[in-house]
PDB file of N, CA, C and O in Angstrom:
ATOM      1  N   UNK A   1      39.743  21.946 -25.418  1.00  0.00           N
ATOM      2  CA  UNK A   1      38.759  20.883 -25.240  1.00  0.00           C
ATOM      3  C   UNK A   1      38.521  20.187 -26.577  1.00  0.00           C
ATOM      4  O   UNK A   1      38.417  20.833 -27.620  1.00  0.00           O
ATOM      5  N   UNK A   2      38.440  18.894 -26.528  1.00  0.00           N
ATOM      6  CA  UNK A   2      38.179  18.088 -27.713  1.00  0.00           C
ATOM      7  C   UNK A   2      36.675  18.105 -27.980  1.00  0.00           C
ATOM      8  O   UNK A   2      35.879  18.006 -27.046  1.00  0.00           O
ATOM      9  N   UNK A   3      36.288  18.229 -29.227  1.00  0.00           N
ATOM     10  CA  UNK A   3      34.865  18.287 -29.558  1.00  0.00           C
ATOM     11  C   UNK A   3      34.202  16.919 -29.371  1.00  0.00           C
ATOM     12  O   UNK A   3      34.839  15.872 -29.489  1.00  0.00           O
ATOM     13  N   UNK A   4      32.909  16.969 -29.078  1.00  0.00           N
ATOM     14  CA  UNK A   4      32.166  15.717 -28.922  1.00  0.00           C
ATOM     15  C   UNK A   4      32.121  14.944 -30.242  1.00  0.00           C
ATOM     16  O   UNK A   4      32.113  13.713 -30.247  1.00  0.00           O
ATOM     17  N   UNK A   5      32.093  15.663 -31.339  1.00  0.00           N
ATOM     18  CA  UNK A   5      32.082  14.998 -32.650  1.00  0.00           C
ATOM     19  C   UNK A   5      33.369  14.208 -32.857  1.00  0.00           C
ATOM     20  O   UNK A   5      33.352  13.106 -33.405  1.00  0.00           O
ATOM     21  N   UNK A   6      34.480  14.782 -32.416  1.00  0.00           N
ATOM     22  CA  UNK A   6      35.773  14.101 -32.577  1.00  0.00           C
ATOM     23  C   UNK A   6      35.817  12.842 -31.718  1.00  0.00           C
ATOM     24  O   UNK A   6      36.271  11.793 -32.175  1.00  0.00           O
ATOM     25  N   UNK A   7      35.346  12.944 -30.474  1.00  0.00           N
ATOM     26  CA  UNK A   7      35.324  11.763 -29.601  1.00  0.00           C
ATOM     27  C   UNK A   7      34.405  10.702 -30.191  1.00  0.00           C
ATOM     28  O   UNK A   7      34.769   9.528 -30.253  1.00  0.00           O
ATOM     29  N   UNK A   8      33.221  11.107 -30.621  1.00  0.00           N
ATOM     30  CA  UNK A   8      32.239  10.177 -31.185  1.00  0.00           C
ATOM     31  C   UNK A   8      32.800   9.399 -32.367  1.00  0.00           C
ATOM     32  O   UNK A   8      32.501   8.218 -32.548  1.00  0.00           O
ATOM     33  N   UNK A   9      33.607  10.066 -33.158  1.00  0.00           N
ATOM     34  CA  UNK A   9      34.203   9.442 -34.348  1.00  0.00           C
ATOM     35  C   UNK A   9      34.975   8.182 -33.980  1.00  0.00           C
ATOM     36  O   UNK A   9      34.936   7.200 -34.721  1.00  0.00           O
ATOM     37  N   UNK A  10      35.671   8.191 -32.854  1.00  0.00           N
ATOM     38  CA  UNK A  10      36.512   7.063 -32.473  1.00  0.00           C
ATOM     39  C   UNK A  10      35.773   6.026 -31.642  1.00  0.00           C
ATOM     40  O   UNK A  10      36.342   4.992 -31.289  1.00  0.00           O
ATOM     41  N   UNK A  11      34.503   6.295 -31.326  1.00  0.00           N
ATOM     42  CA  UNK A  11      33.678   5.333 -30.595  1.00  0.00           C
ATOM     43  C   UNK A  11      32.638   4.675 -31.495  1.00  0.00           C
ATOM     44  O   UNK A  11      31.868   3.824 -31.050  1.00  0.00           O
ATOM     45  N   UNK A  12      32.623   5.073 -32.755  1.00  0.00           N
ATOM     46  CA  UNK A  12      31.655   4.529 -33.700  1.00  0.00           C
ATOM     47  C   UNK A  12      31.791   3.007 -33.781  1.00  0.00           C
ATOM     48  O   UNK A  12      32.881   2.480 -34.005  1.00  0.00           O
ATOM     49  N   UNK A  13      30.668   2.310 -33.595  1.00  0.00           N
ATOM     50  CA  UNK A  13      30.664   0.850 -33.674  1.00  0.00           C
ATOM     51  C   UNK A  13      30.895   0.152 -32.339  1.00  0.00           C
ATOM     52  O   UNK A  13      30.799  -1.072 -32.262  1.00  0.00           O
ATOM     53  N   UNK A  14      31.197   0.905 -31.292  1.00  0.00           N
ATOM     54  CA  UNK A  14      31.413   0.313 -29.970  1.00  0.00           C
ATOM     55  C   UNK A  14      30.102  -0.270 -29.461  1.00  0.00           C
ATOM     56  O   UNK A  14      29.054   0.371 -29.533  1.00  0.00           O
ATOM     57  N   UNK A  15      30.172  -1.489 -28.950  1.00  0.00           N
ATOM     58  CA  UNK A  15      28.994  -2.161 -28.407  1.00  0.00           C
ATOM     59  C   UNK A  15      28.871  -1.808 -26.930  1.00  0.00           C
ATOM     60  O   UNK A  15      29.807  -1.991 -26.151  1.00  0.00           O
ATOM     61  N   UNK A  16      27.703  -1.299 -26.561  1.00  0.00           N
ATOM     62  CA  UNK A  16      27.435  -0.935 -25.165  1.00  0.00           C
ATOM     63  C   UNK A  16      26.556  -2.000 -24.532  1.00  0.00           C
ATOM     64  O   UNK A  16      25.832  -2.687 -25.252  1.00  0.00           O
ATOM     65  N   UNK A  17      26.590  -2.167 -23.203  1.00  0.00           N
ATOM     66  CA  UNK A  17      27.330  -1.362 -22.239  1.00  0.00           C
ATOM     67  C   UNK A  17      28.825  -1.644 -22.314  1.00  0.00           C
ATOM     68  O   UNK A  17      29.256  -2.717 -22.737  1.00  0.00           O
ATOM     69  N   UNK A  18      29.598  -0.658 -21.895  1.00  0.00           N
ATOM     70  CA  UNK A  18      31.051  -0.767 -21.912  1.00  0.00           C
ATOM     71  C   UNK A  18      31.626  -0.034 -20.697  1.00  0.00           C
ATOM     72  O   UNK A  18      31.094   0.984 -20.256  1.00  0.00           O
ATOM     73  N   UNK A  19      32.705  -0.570 -20.179  1.00  0.00           N
ATOM     74  CA  UNK A  19      33.386   0.075 -19.058  1.00  0.00           C
ATOM     75  C   UNK A  19      34.291   1.182 -19.582  1.00  0.00           C
ATOM     76  O   UNK A  19      34.580   1.254 -20.777  1.00  0.00           O
ATOM     77  N   UNK A  20      34.727   2.031 -18.680  1.00  0.00           N
ATOM     78  CA  UNK A  20      35.671   3.090 -19.051  1.00  0.00           C
ATOM     79  C   UNK A  20      36.890   2.481 -19.750  1.00  0.00           C
ATOM     80  O   UNK A  20      37.331   2.982 -20.784  1.00  0.00           O
ATOM     81  N   UNK A  21      37.428   1.409 -19.187  1.00  0.00           N
ATOM     82  CA  UNK A  21      38.608   0.764 -19.768  1.00  0.00           C
ATOM     83  C   UNK A  21      38.325   0.245 -21.177  1.00  0.00           C
ATOM     84  O   UNK A  21      39.158   0.396 -22.071  1.00  0.00           O
ATOM     85  N   UNK A  22      37.162  -0.361 -21.380  1.00  0.00           N
ATOM     86  CA  UNK A  22      36.800  -0.863 -22.708  1.00  0.00           C
ATOM     87  C   UNK A  22      36.662   0.275 -23.708  1.00  0.00           C
ATOM     88  O   UNK A  22      37.066   0.150 -24.864  1.00  0.00           O
ATOM     89  N   UNK A  23      36.088   1.385 -23.255  1.00  0.00           N
ATOM     90  CA  UNK A  23      35.904   2.551 -24.128  1.00  0.00           C
ATOM     91  C   UNK A  23      37.261   3.105 -24.559  1.00  0.00           C
ATOM     92  O   UNK A  23      37.472   3.391 -25.737  1.00  0.00           O
ATOM     93  N   UNK A  24      38.165   3.253 -23.617  1.00  0.00           N
ATOM     94  CA  UNK A  24      39.504   3.772 -23.930  1.00  0.00           C
ATOM     95  C   UNK A  24      40.242   2.824 -24.865  1.00  0.00           C
ATOM     96  O   UNK A  24      40.856   3.261 -25.838  1.00  0.00           O
ATOM     97  N   UNK A  25      40.184   1.540 -24.575  1.00  0.00           N
ATOM     98  CA  UNK A  25      40.856   0.562 -25.435  1.00  0.00           C
ATOM     99  C   UNK A  25      40.277   0.563 -26.842  1.00  0.00           C
ATOM    100  O   UNK A  25      41.016   0.449 -27.819  1.00  0.00           O
ATOM    101  N   UNK A  26      38.956   0.692 -26.950  1.00  0.00           N
ATOM    102  CA  UNK A  26      38.311   0.732 -28.264  1.00  0.00           C
ATOM    103  C   UNK A  26      38.777   1.957 -29.052  1.00  0.00           C
ATOM    104  O   UNK A  26      39.113   1.860 -30.232  1.00  0.00           O
ATOM    105  N   UNK A  27      38.792   3.101 -28.384  1.00  0.00           N
ATOM    106  CA  UNK A  27      39.249   4.327 -29.046  1.00  0.00           C
ATOM    107  C   UNK A  27      40.710   4.181 -29.485  1.00  0.00           C
ATOM    108  O   UNK A  27      41.072   4.571 -30.595  1.00  0.00           O
ATOM    109  N   UNK A  28      41.540   3.621 -28.611  1.00  0.00           N
ATOM    110  CA  UNK A  28      42.956   3.421 -28.948  1.00  0.00           C
ATOM    111  C   UNK A  28      43.096   2.494 -30.154  1.00  0.00           C
ATOM    112  O   UNK A  28      43.892   2.754 -31.055  1.00  0.00           O
ATOM    113  N   UNK A  29      42.312   1.407 -30.162  1.00  0.00           N
ATOM    114  CA  UNK A  29      42.351   0.461 -31.290  1.00  0.00           C
ATOM    115  C   UNK A  29      41.885   1.109 -32.590  1.00  0.00           C
ATOM    116  O   UNK A  29      42.242   0.649 -33.675  1.00  0.00           O
ATOM    117  N   UNK A  30      41.091   2.171 -32.487  1.00  0.00           N
ATOM    118  CA  UNK A  30      40.622   2.905 -33.657  1.00  0.00           C
ATOM    119  C   UNK A  30      41.504   4.115 -33.962  1.00  0.00           C
ATOM    120  O   UNK A  30      41.091   5.046 -34.653  1.00  0.00           O
ATOM    121  N   UNK A  31      42.724   4.079 -33.432  1.00  0.00           N
ATOM    122  CA  UNK A  31      43.731   5.105 -33.713  1.00  0.00           C
ATOM    123  C   UNK A  31      43.340   6.500 -33.261  1.00  0.00           C
ATOM    124  O   UNK A  31      43.651   7.491 -33.922  1.00  0.00           O
ATOM    125  N   UNK A  32      42.650   6.569 -32.119  1.00  0.00           N
ATOM    126  CA  UNK A  32      42.307   7.881 -31.566  1.00  0.00           C
ATOM    127  C   UNK A  32      43.585   8.620 -31.197  1.00  0.00           C
ATOM    128  O   UNK A  32      44.515   8.016 -30.663  1.00  0.00           O
ATOM    129  N   UNK A  33      43.642   9.905 -31.473  1.00  0.00           N
ATOM    130  CA  UNK A  33      44.824  10.688 -31.102  1.00  0.00           C
ATOM    131  C   UNK A  33      44.898  10.856 -29.572  1.00  0.00           C
ATOM    132  O   UNK A  33      43.919  10.630 -28.860  1.00  0.00           O
ATOM    133  N   UNK A  34      46.045  11.245 -29.106  1.00  0.00           N
ATOM    134  CA  UNK A  34      46.282  11.352 -27.671  1.00  0.00           C
ATOM    135  C   UNK A  34      45.320  12.314 -26.981  1.00  0.00           C
ATOM    136  O   UNK A  34      44.940  12.074 -25.835  1.00  0.00           O
ATOM    137  N   UNK A  35      44.917  13.395 -27.643  1.00  0.00           N
ATOM    138  CA  UNK A  35      44.002  14.340 -26.985  1.00  0.00           C
ATOM    139  C   UNK A  35      42.648  13.697 -26.693  1.00  0.00           C
ATOM    140  O   UNK A  35      42.030  14.000 -25.672  1.00  0.00           O
ATOM    141  N   UNK A  36      42.182  12.813 -27.576  1.00  0.00           N
ATOM    142  CA  UNK A  36      40.929  12.095 -27.330  1.00  0.00           C
ATOM    143  C   UNK A  36      41.108  11.108 -26.178  1.00  0.00           C
ATOM    144  O   UNK A  36      40.255  11.019 -25.296  1.00  0.00           O
ATOM    145  N   UNK A  37      42.205  10.375 -26.187  1.00  0.00           N
ATOM    146  CA  UNK A  37      42.467   9.420 -25.106  1.00  0.00           C
ATOM    147  C   UNK A  37      42.585  10.131 -23.760  1.00  0.00           C
ATOM    148  O   UNK A  37      42.129   9.616 -22.740  1.00  0.00           O
ATOM    149  N   UNK A  38      43.189  11.298 -23.760  1.00  0.00           N
ATOM    150  CA  UNK A  38      43.339  12.062 -22.512  1.00  0.00           C
ATOM    151  C   UNK A  38      41.986  12.437 -21.920  1.00  0.00           C
ATOM    152  O   UNK A  38      41.793  12.320 -20.710  1.00  0.00           O
ATOM    153  N   UNK A  39      41.050  12.884 -22.747  1.00  0.00           N
ATOM    154  CA  UNK A  39      39.744  13.251 -22.201  1.00  0.00           C
ATOM    155  C   UNK A  39      38.968  12.020 -21.744  1.00  0.00           C
ATOM    156  O   UNK A  39      38.236  12.085 -20.756  1.00  0.00           O
ATOM    157  N   UNK A  40      39.115  10.909 -22.443  1.00  0.00           N
ATOM    158  CA  UNK A  40      38.446   9.685 -22.014  1.00  0.00           C
ATOM    159  C   UNK A  40      38.983   9.202 -20.664  1.00  0.00           C
ATOM    160  O   UNK A  40      38.238   8.644 -19.858  1.00  0.00           O
ATOM    161  N   UNK A  41      40.253   9.416 -20.429  1.00  0.00           N
ATOM    162  CA  UNK A  41      40.867   9.033 -19.147  1.00  0.00           C
ATOM    163  C   UNK A  41      40.260   9.799 -17.976  1.00  0.00           C
ATOM    164  O   UNK A  41      40.296   9.324 -16.840  1.00  0.00           O
ATOM    165  N   UNK A  42      39.704  10.974 -18.241  1.00  0.00           N
ATOM    166  CA  UNK A  42      39.129  11.812 -17.178  1.00  0.00           C
ATOM    167  C   UNK A  42      37.723  11.372 -16.772  1.00  0.00           C
ATOM    168  O   UNK A  42      37.187  11.863 -15.778  1.00  0.00           O
ATOM    169  N   UNK A  43      37.121  10.456 -17.525  1.00  0.00           N
ATOM    170  CA  UNK A  43      35.773   9.987 -17.184  1.00  0.00           C
ATOM    171  C   UNK A  43      35.806   9.223 -15.867  1.00  0.00           C
ATOM    172  O   UNK A  43      36.801   8.575 -15.544  1.00  0.00           O
ATOM    173  N   UNK A  44      34.714   9.301 -15.108  1.00  0.00           N
ATOM    174  CA  UNK A  44      34.633   8.460 -13.913  1.00  0.00           C
ATOM    175  C   UNK A  44      34.573   6.985 -14.303  1.00  0.00           C
ATOM    176  O   UNK A  44      34.074   6.636 -15.373  1.00  0.00           O
ATOM    177  N   UNK A  45      35.083   6.126 -13.428  1.00  0.00           N
ATOM    178  CA  UNK A  45      34.962   4.688 -13.660  1.00  0.00           C
ATOM    179  C   UNK A  45      33.495   4.303 -13.643  1.00  0.00           C
ATOM    180  O   UNK A  45      32.678   4.960 -12.998  1.00  0.00           O
ATOM    181  N   UNK A  46      33.170   3.253 -14.346  1.00  0.00           N
ATOM    182  CA  UNK A  46      31.795   2.768 -14.344  1.00  0.00           C
ATOM    183  C   UNK A  46      31.408   2.207 -15.691  1.00  0.00           C
ATOM    184  O   UNK A  46      32.221   2.153 -16.613  1.00  0.00           O
ATOM    185  N   UNK A  47      30.155   1.788 -15.800  1.00  0.00           N
ATOM    186  CA  UNK A  47      29.612   1.282 -17.056  1.00  0.00           C
ATOM    187  C   UNK A  47      28.878   2.405 -17.768  1.00  0.00           C
ATOM    188  O   UNK A  47      28.201   3.222 -17.145  1.00  0.00           O
ATOM    189  N   UNK A  48      29.024   2.430 -19.061  1.00  0.00           N
ATOM    190  CA  UNK A  48      28.355   3.409 -19.906  1.00  0.00           C
ATOM    191  C   UNK A  48      27.471   2.646 -20.884  1.00  0.00           C
ATOM    192  O   UNK A  48      27.857   1.607 -21.420  1.00  0.00           O
ATOM    193  N   UNK A  49      26.271   3.189 -21.102  1.00  0.00           N
ATOM    194  CA  UNK A  49      25.271   2.468 -21.886  1.00  0.00           C
ATOM    195  C   UNK A  49      25.033   3.053 -23.273  1.00  0.00           C
ATOM    196  O   UNK A  49      24.220   2.531 -24.036  1.00  0.00           O
ATOM    197  N   UNK A  50      25.733   4.124 -23.599  1.00  0.00           N
ATOM    198  CA  UNK A  50      25.587   4.725 -24.930  1.00  0.00           C
ATOM    199  C   UNK A  50      26.712   5.741 -25.149  1.00  0.00           C
ATOM    200  O   UNK A  50      27.382   6.166 -24.208  1.00  0.00           O
ATOM    201  N   UNK A  51      26.894   6.111 -26.398  1.00  0.00           N
ATOM    202  CA  UNK A  51      27.852   7.173 -26.713  1.00  0.00           C
ATOM    203  C   UNK A  51      27.414   8.474 -26.050  1.00  0.00           C
ATOM    204  O   UNK A  51      28.246   9.244 -25.569  1.00  0.00           O
ATOM    205  N   UNK A  52      26.097   8.717 -26.027  1.00  0.00           N
ATOM    206  CA  UNK A  52      25.589   9.933 -25.392  1.00  0.00           C
ATOM    207  C   UNK A  52      25.973   9.987 -23.919  1.00  0.00           C
ATOM    208  O   UNK A  52      26.306  11.056 -23.407  1.00  0.00           O
ATOM    209  N   UNK A  53      25.932   8.851 -23.233  1.00  0.00           N
ATOM    210  CA  UNK A  53      26.315   8.803 -21.822  1.00  0.00           C
ATOM    211  C   UNK A  53      27.807   9.105 -21.650  1.00  0.00           C
ATOM    212  O   UNK A  53      28.200   9.770 -20.691  1.00  0.00           O
ATOM    213  N   UNK A  54      28.626   8.623 -22.568  1.00  0.00           N
ATOM    214  CA  UNK A  54      30.063   8.925 -22.529  1.00  0.00           C
ATOM    215  C   UNK A  54      30.276  10.422 -22.707  1.00  0.00           C
ATOM    216  O   UNK A  54      31.019  11.042 -21.946  1.00  0.00           O
ATOM    217  N   UNK A  55      29.632  10.999 -23.702  1.00  0.00           N
ATOM    218  CA  UNK A  55      29.803  12.424 -23.977  1.00  0.00           C
ATOM    219  C   UNK A  55      29.294  13.287 -22.830  1.00  0.00           C
ATOM    220  O   UNK A  55      29.887  14.318 -22.514  1.00  0.00           O
ATOM    221  N   UNK A  56      28.198  12.868 -22.210  1.00  0.00           N
ATOM    222  CA  UNK A  56      27.668  13.581 -21.059  1.00  0.00           C
ATOM    223  C   UNK A  56      28.683  13.536 -19.903  1.00  0.00           C
ATOM    224  O   UNK A  56      28.917  14.538 -19.229  1.00  0.00           O
ATOM    225  N   UNK A  57      29.259  12.393 -19.699  1.00  0.00           N
ATOM    226  CA  UNK A  57      30.269  12.246 -18.648  1.00  0.00           C
ATOM    227  C   UNK A  57      31.479  13.137 -18.915  1.00  0.00           C
ATOM    228  O   UNK A  57      32.039  13.728 -17.993  1.00  0.00           O
ATOM    229  N   UNK A  58      31.870  13.226 -20.163  1.00  0.00           N
ATOM    230  CA  UNK A  58      33.016  14.064 -20.521  1.00  0.00           C
ATOM    231  C   UNK A  58      32.723  15.534 -20.276  1.00  0.00           C
ATOM    232  O   UNK A  58      33.596  16.278 -19.831  1.00  0.00           O
ATOM    233  N   UNK A  59      31.505  15.952 -20.562  1.00  0.00           N
ATOM    234  CA  UNK A  59      31.165  17.368 -20.350  1.00  0.00           C
ATOM    235  C   UNK A  59      31.156  17.691 -18.857  1.00  0.00           C
ATOM    236  O   UNK A  59      31.466  18.817 -18.468  1.00  0.00           O
ATOM    237  N   UNK A  60      30.806  16.726 -18.026  1.00  0.00           N
ATOM    238  CA  UNK A  60      30.833  16.942 -16.573  1.00  0.00           C
ATOM    239  C   UNK A  60      32.243  16.910 -16.024  1.00  0.00           C
ATOM    240  O   UNK A  60      32.534  17.586 -15.037  1.00  0.00           O
ATOM    241  N   UNK A  61      33.131  16.137 -16.644  1.00  0.00           N
ATOM    242  CA  UNK A  61      34.508  16.001 -16.167  1.00  0.00           C
ATOM    243  C   UNK A  61      35.376  17.174 -16.592  1.00  0.00           C
ATOM    244  O   UNK A  61      36.456  17.380 -16.036  1.00  0.00           O
ATOM    245  N   UNK A  62      34.914  17.944 -17.573  1.00  0.00           N
ATOM    246  CA  UNK A  62      35.719  19.052 -18.110  1.00  0.00           C
ATOM    247  C   UNK A  62      35.885  20.183 -17.121  1.00  0.00           C
ATOM    248  O   UNK A  62      36.536  21.181 -17.428  1.00  0.00           O
TER     249      UNK A  62
END
């Protein structure tokens, strides 16, 4: 499992609200490694309003 700190690192500066696709693209543009992108892909589709909401979603998807 990828740590929440590691995921957060690649979402720093992201403007919310953001869709799952926007979040993944932002992380990719910030050179997130494949393991981070893989966990982001597991999130449910929808809008996210904060980094905390993304991390909460990831913990539920794990």
